[in-house]
matplotlib code that plots the C-alpha trace (Angstrom):
import matplotlib.pyplot as plt

x = [-20.8, -21.4, -20.3, -20.7, -17.4, -14.0, -15.5, -12.4, -10.3, -12.9, -13.0, -9.2, -9.1, -11.7, -10.3, -6.7, -8.1, -10.1, -7.2, -4.7, -6.6, -7.5, -3.8, -2.8, -5.3, -4.5, -0.8, -1.4, -3.8, -3.3, -0.2, 0.7, 3.7, 4.8, 7.8, 8.7, 8.7, 6.4, 4.6, 2.9, 5.4, 5.1, 1.4, 1.7, 4.1, 2.1, -1.1, 0.5, 1.9, -1.5, -3.3, -0.7, -1.3, -5.0, -4.2, -3.4, -7.0, -8.5, -6.6, -7.6, -11.2, -11.3, -9.6, -11.8, -14.9, -14.1, -16.7, -15.8, -18.4, -18.0, -17.7, -14.8, -13.1, -13.4, -12.2, -9.1, -8.1, -9.1, -6.5, -5.0, -3.7, -0.4, 3.0, 4.4, 1.5, 1.8, 5.6, 5.1, 2.6, 4.9, 7.9, 5.6, 4.3, 7.9, 9.2, 6.2, 6.4, 10.1, 11.4, 11.6, 14.2, 16.6, 17.8, 18.0, 20.3, 23.2, 22.7, 22.4, 25.8, 27.4, 25.9, 27.3, 30.8, 30.7, 29.6, 32.4, 35.0, 33.7, 33.8, 37.4, 38.6, 40.1, 40.3, 43.2, 43.4, 46.6, 47.2, 48.9, 49.8, 48.4, 51.8, 52.0, 48.5, 49.2, 52.4, 50.5, 48.3]
y = [10.4, 9.2, 11.2, 8.3, 6.6, 7.9, 10.5, 10.8, 11.7, 14.2, 15.7, 15.9, 17.7, 20.2, 20.9, 21.4, 23.7, 25.8, 26.2, 26.7, 29.4, 31.2, 31.2, 32.4, 35.2, 36.3, 36.3, 38.4, 41.0, 41.2, 42.9, 40.5, 41.7, 40.4, 42.0, 43.8, 40.6, 40.1, 36.7, 37.3, 35.3, 32.3, 32.3, 32.6, 29.6, 27.5, 28.2, 27.2, 23.9, 23.1, 23.6, 21.4, 18.7, 18.9, 17.4, 14.1, 14.0, 15.0, 12.3, 9.6, 10.7, 10.8, 7.4, 5.9, 7.0, 5.6, 3.1, 0.2, -2.1, -5.8, -6.6, -4.1, -5.6, -9.2, -8.2, -6.5, -9.1, -12.3, -15.1, -14.6, -17.6, -16.5, -18.0, -15.5, -15.9, -19.7, -19.5, -17.1, -19.5, -22.5, -20.7, -19.5, -23.0, -24.4, -21.8, -22.2, -26.1, -26.2, -28.2, -25.7, -27.7, -27.8, -24.3, -24.7, -27.9, -25.8, -23.4, -26.3, -27.7, -24.2, -23.9, -27.3, -26.4, -23.1, -24.8, -27.3, -24.6, -22.6, -25.7, -26.4, -23.0, -22.5, -19.2, -18.5, -15.8, -14.2, -13.2, -9.9, -8.6, -5.4, -3.7, -4.4, -3.1, 0.1, 0.6, 0.5, 3.4]
z = [-19.4, -15.8, -12.9, -10.4, -11.5, -10.3, -7.9, -5.9, -9.0, -10.0, -6.5, -6.4, -9.8, -8.9, -5.5, -6.9, -9.6, -7.2, -4.7, -7.5, -9.3, -6.0, -5.0, -8.5, -8.5, -4.9, -5.8, -8.8, -7.6, -3.8, -2.3, 0.5, 2.5, 5.8, 7.5, 4.3, 2.2, -0.8, -0.9, -4.3, -6.2, -3.8, -4.3, -8.1, -8.3, -5.8, -7.7, -11.0, -9.5, -8.0, -11.3, -13.0, -10.3, -11.0, -14.5, -12.8, -11.4, -14.7, -16.5, -14.0, -14.1, -17.9, -18.4, -15.7, -17.5, -21.0, -22.0, -24.2, -25.6, -25.0, -28.7, -29.1, -26.0, -27.3, -30.8, -29.5, -26.9, -28.7, -29.2, -32.6, -34.5, -35.8, -35.9, -33.5, -31.0, -31.1, -30.6, -27.6, -26.1, -26.6, -24.9, -22.1, -21.4, -21.5, -19.0, -16.6, -16.6, -16.0, -13.0, -10.2, -8.2, -11.1, -10.4, -6.7, -6.7, -7.7, -4.8, -2.4, -3.4, -3.0, 0.5, 1.5, 0.2, 2.0, 5.2, 5.0, 4.5, 7.4, 9.7, 8.6, 9.6, 13.0, 14.5, 16.8, 19.4, 20.3, 23.8, 24.5, 27.9, 29.3, 29.0, 25.2, 24.7, 26.6, 24.7, 21.4, 22.4]

ax = plt.figure().add_subplot(projection="3d")
ax.plot(x, y, z, "-o")
ax.set_aspect("equal")
plt.show()
């Protein structure tokens, strides 16, 4: 197994493990008190969370180092001649070669109708005297 691939994930995993285990052990064995409060539980929980987060790095590192031969890759992803595969290809080609403007014509008509309605509306402004406005408040 090669260590030169996915170095960042490996470094993350090792770093989280070291910090997490150190925090866990300090929280268990050292009696850390500040102003009468014990911080051992905080270190224990923090260490456990960091060790758990290191699993993400280990998973990325492991999956990044899986080696697959070219023959296995071609065998798994070759085009299979089946009825379902040909039907899926036919539908995919039909959808991708559809007229793009066909769907937008409807929206263009709606925009024109809306613009005509907005232009036909007339807003009126009522004038009120200062005395009427003061009486309202």
